[in-house]
C-alpha positions as CSV (number, residue, x, y, z in Angstrom):
1,M,31.9,-8.2,5.9
2,K,29.4,-8.4,8.7
3,R,25.7,-8.5,7.6
4,V,23.5,-6.2,9.6
5,P,19.7,-5.8,9.2
6,V,18.8,-2.4,8.0
7,T,15.7,-0.5,9.0
8,V,14.7,2.5,6.8
9,S,12.0,5.0,7.5
10,L,10.4,6.2,4.2
11,P,7.1,7.9,3.5
12,P,4.5,5.1,3.0
13,D,4.1,5.7,-0.7
14,L,7.8,5.1,-1.3
15,A,8.1,2.1,1.1
16,R,5.2,0.3,-0.5
17,N,7.1,0.1,-3.7
18,L,10.4,-1.0,-2.3
19,H,9.8,-4.7,-1.5
20,A,13.5,-5.3,-0.7
21,L,13.1,-3.1,2.4
22,R,10.9,-5.7,3.9
23,G,13.7,-8.2,4.2
24,T,17.4,-8.5,5.0
25,F,19.8,-7.8,2.2
26,E,23.1,-6.1,1.4
27,L,22.8,-2.7,-0.3
28,F,25.7,-1.5,-2.4
29,T,25.6,1.8,-4.2
30,S,27.8,4.2,-6.1
31,V,27.5,7.6,-7.7
32,A,26.7,5.9,-11.1
33,I,23.9,3.8,-9.6
34,L,22.4,6.7,-7.8
35,T,22.6,8.9,-10.9
36,E,21.0,6.2,-13.1
37,T,18.3,5.6,-10.5
38,A,17.4,9.3,-10.3
39,T,17.3,9.7,-14.1
40,T,15.1,6.6,-14.6
41,L,12.7,7.5,-11.8
42,Q,12.2,11.0,-13.2
43,A,12.1,10.1,-16.9
44,K,10.1,6.9,-16.9
45,F,8.0,7.4,-13.8
46,Q,7.7,11.2,-13.5
47,W,8.9,11.2,-9.9
48,S,9.3,14.7,-8.5
49,D,12.8,16.0,-7.5
50,E,11.7,15.8,-3.8
51,K,10.6,12.2,-4.0
52,V,13.8,11.2,-5.8
53,R,15.9,13.1,-3.3
54,Q,14.2,11.3,-0.3
55,L,14.8,7.9,-1.9
56,L,18.4,8.6,-2.8
57,Q,19.1,9.9,0.7
58,A,17.6,6.7,2.3
59,I,19.7,4.6,-0.1
60,S,22.9,6.6,0.6
61,K,22.4,6.6,4.3
62,N,21.8,2.8,4.5
63,G,23.9,1.4,1.7
64,D,27.6,0.6,1.4
65,G,29.1,3.2,-0.9
66,L,31.5,1.8,-3.6
67,E,33.7,3.6,-6.1
68,D,32.2,2.9,-9.5
69,S,35.1,0.7,-10.5
70,A,34.8,-1.4,-7.3
71,A,31.3,-2.8,-7.8
72,P,31.0,-6.5,-6.7
73,A,31.6,-8.9,-9.6
74,S,28.0,-10.3,-9.2
75,S,26.6,-6.9,-10.1
76,R,28.7,-6.3,-13.2
77,R,27.2,-7.3,-16.6
């Protein structure tokens, strides 16, 4: 798999909290990961639906989508 630097444009208040966006990394995501992320951000951090939607769109747009059963072995617990 070819590694490509990713540039993401997010509102400043979101970008400040996402330290990973400041470097180069591989971003893998799935429906299960996005669902858990949304639930956690809303329940624990009281993020608004709009703020969660913006973040999930950025992740989905820039990440490599995987089927839930196809997560890399290093990410499985």
